[in-house]
N, C-alpha and C positions, 0 to 999 in steps of 0.2 A: 257593361258596354266595353268592348276592346279598346285598348289605347291606340290612338291615331297619331301618326307623325304630324308635326306642324306642316302647314302648306309650304311647298318648295323644297322640303328636305327629303332626300331620297332615302329609301330603306338601307341601301348599301352604305351610306355615310355612318349608320349606327353600328354596322356589323363589321366593316373592314378593320383589320388590325392596324395598329400604328406602324408606319413603315420604319424599317431600320435606318437610322440616320447615316448618310454617307459621310465618310471622313476624309476622302481623298478625291482628286479629280477623276482618277480611274473608277472609283465607286460611282461617281455621278455619270460617267460615260456608260458604265454597265447598266445603271438604273434607267437611263434614258433609252437605251437599246431595248430593255425589257418592256418599258412602257410603250414604245413604238410598235413592238410586236404583239401588244395586247396581253402580255403575260404578267404574272405577279398580281399582288393585291392592290397596288396603287394605280389610280386612274387620274390622268390630267387632261384638261380640255385642250383644244387645238392651240389656243393662244399661249397657254402655259407651257406646252411642249415646245412651241416656237421660241419662247423666251429662254427656256432652259437650254435648248440646243444652241442658241446664239451665245449664251454665256460659256458653255462648254467649249465651243469652237474658238472663242476669243477670251481665254482665261485672264490674260493681262488686263484687258479692259474691265472685266468683272471684278478684278482684284483692287484696282486703284481708283475706280470711279465712285463718287458718292451715289447714294440710292436715287437721288433726283436726276443726276446727270445720266446715270445708266438707264433709268426709266425713259428719259427723253430720247436717248439713242435708240432704244428698242421700241419706241412708239407705244409705251404703256404708261400707266400711272404707278407711282411709288407703292401704292397699296397692293398692286398686282404682284410686285416683287416680294412684299412682306407676306402675302398669302401663299405664294409659291414656296417660300422658305418654310412656312409653318406646315404645309402639306408634306414637305420632305423631312419633317421631324425636328426642325429648329424652332427656337422660341421667336426668332425674328430674323430679319435680313442680315444682321451682323454675323450671326452664326453661319449662314450659308456663305457669305462673302469670305469668312475666315478660311474656308476650304480652298478658295481660289488664291487667297493671300499666302497660304502655306506653300502652294504650288509655285507661286511667283517667287517667294523667298528662296526656294531651292534652286529654281532656274537652271537645272542641270542640262536640259536639252533644248535651250532656247535657240541656239544657232543652228543646230541640225534641223529643228522644227521649221525654222525660217527657210532653209534650203529646200525642205520637203514641200513647203507651200509654193516655192518658186517653181520647182519641177512639176508640180501638179497644177500649173497655171491654166490659162484660158485657151490653151491650144496654140499659142504663138510658136511658129516654127522657124523664125529667123531672128537674128540679133537685133535688127533695127526695130522690129515689132516689140520685142521685149524692152528695149530702151525707151520706146515711146510710151509703153504702159507704165514703166517706172517713172518717167517724166510726169505723166498725168497724176500719179499718186503723190509725187513730191510737190507738185503744184497745189494739190488739194491740201496737203499738210501746211504749206506756207500760208495759203489763204485762211485756213482755220486758225493758225497761230495769230495772224494779224487781227482777225476778227474778234478773238477772245481777249486781247490785251486791254487792260484798263489804262486809259491814257494818263490819268493822274498818277497811278502807281508806276508806270513806265518812266515818266518824267522824274518822279521822286527817286527811283532807283538810279537813274543817270546822275542825278544831283549828288547822291551818296558816293558814287564812283568819283565824282569831281572833288567833293568837299571833305571826305574822310582823310584823316592824317595818313593812314596806311590802307592799302587795298591788296588783298591776296586772292588768287584764283586757284581753285582746286578741282581736278577731275582725274580719273584713272581710266585705264584701258583706252578705248578710242576717244574718250572725253578728255584725255590728256592733251590731245591736239587742239581741241576747242579751248581748253584752259590756257594753253600756250599762246594761241592766237589772240585771245581776249586780253591776256596780260601784256603781250607785246604791243598791241594797238593802244592800250591805255597808257603804257609806259612811254609811248611817243608823245603823249599829250601832257603828262604830269609826272612828278617825282614819286618815288616809293610805291610803285604799283608793280607787282611781280607774281609769278606762280608761287604757290605755297610749297616751298622747297622741302619736301619730305624725304629726298633721296639721301642726302648726306648725313643728317642727324636725326631724322624721324619727325613725325607729325607733332609730337609733344614739344620738341624744340622750336619747330616752325610756329606753332600757335603761341608759344611763350614770348615771341617777338611782337605780338599784337596786344592791344589794350582794349578796354571797353570803349565802344564808339567807332573802332576801326571796322572795316568791311571785309567779309569773306564771301566771294562768289563761288558757289558749288554747282557742279553739273553732273547729273546721273539719271538714268532711267532704267527700266526693267531690262535685264536682271540687275537690280541695284547692287553697287559695290559696297559691301558692309563697312569698309574702312572710311568711305566717303560719308556714309550716313553717320558713323560715329564721330567723325571730325566735325560735321555740321552741328551735331547735338552738343558736343563739348564746347564748341565756339559760342553757341547761343547762350549756354549757361555762364560763360565768362563775360557776357555783355557785348560780344562782337556781333554786329548786325549782319545777318546772313541773307544773301540774295540767291534764290534757287532757280536754276534752269532745269526743268524736269518734265516728265511726260503727262502729269495730270495734277489736279489739286488734291487728289487722294494719295499722292506720292508720300512716302515717309519723310522726304525732305520738306514737304509743305508744312508739316507740324512744327518745325523749328524756324522757319524762314520769316524774316521781316517782310520780304517781298517774294512772291513765287510767280513764275511765268511758265504756264503749262504749254508744252510743245508736242502736238500729236506727231507720232512717227509711224503711222500705218503704211507700210509698203512691203513689197516682196524682196527688198534687199535682205541679204542673209544675216546682217547685223543691225544695230540700231541706225535708223535713218538720221542723217546729220544735216540735211539741206536747210530745214526750217530752223534748227539750232544755230547754224552759221548766220542765217539772216537776222535772227534775234540778237546775236552777238554784234554783228555789224551795225544794227540799229541802235543798240546801247552805246557803242563807240561813237557813232555819228552824232547822237544826241549829247554825249559828253563833250564832244568838240564844239557843238553849237553853244552849250552852256559856258564853256571856257572862253569862247570868243577870241579876243586879241591875245590873251594869255596862252591859249592853246596854239595859236598861230605862231607866236614867238618860240614856243617849244619845238615846233616842227622846223622852223627856220634854223634854230640852233643845231638840231640834229642833221639837217642838210649840210650845214657848214662843217660839222665834224666828219661826215661822210666824205665831203670833198677833200678835206685835209688828209684823211687816211688814204684816199685813193691816190693822192699825189705822192705819198710816201712809198707806194708799191712799185 
């Protein structure tokens, strides 16, 4: 009697050669195009093709999301992602995600890619229409940020900003402005809160001024600044409590942070979207002021007095 395949298993599953494993995002894009054209040996169902297409289109999201978060975003189960990775030649989802993470780490074309997406928008033909579209996207980012925050963690982070002996804030590139804003606002309320001054003597000297139990707030998102990641890692090893403002719980900063606050930045702005990050910073400062109460009020009044005295001397 001839051997029969078990029910539900197609003949082609036994004869198709194992696909060559893609190593880069470009490999995945070419493989997806081949599959869509019905060429090559690999076949994927409609749902798997949709999922792979979504991941290739948004590599940052695929790189930094956990398997459960990504599955929820794509409307599938985590097991679907695992099976897709295996069909593509990986042992599991982690291997497939590593392709996207390598692409994210390089980040060489992030800004130009963002501009390309903006130029290939929804056909908006005037400035106000584009502004309105950007406003809708930023409003969604803010709403998602607030909805994702753990209230207990938020209060505890604000308490650390108030009670730690020393607080430093660190960010590079455009996040330098966020770090400056957060440090300035906190310095209005309490002593020994400042940016991590890496300009004059370097990060090592700046970290050497801190001790175990002090707080370092760091801010970065894709394309992550390597020096910020290294600073957070070294600080955590020294017992400094790290609070991370970043783009997801899969961010490299999340691995070393005492508290992490993910801030979605999905928009067609040509760089990282900052609106939701600024809201989070304002929220932390407002909660710090609330916790300080009369002590914070006294600090603000003293600052007002000094401003008045200086103005009189001009």
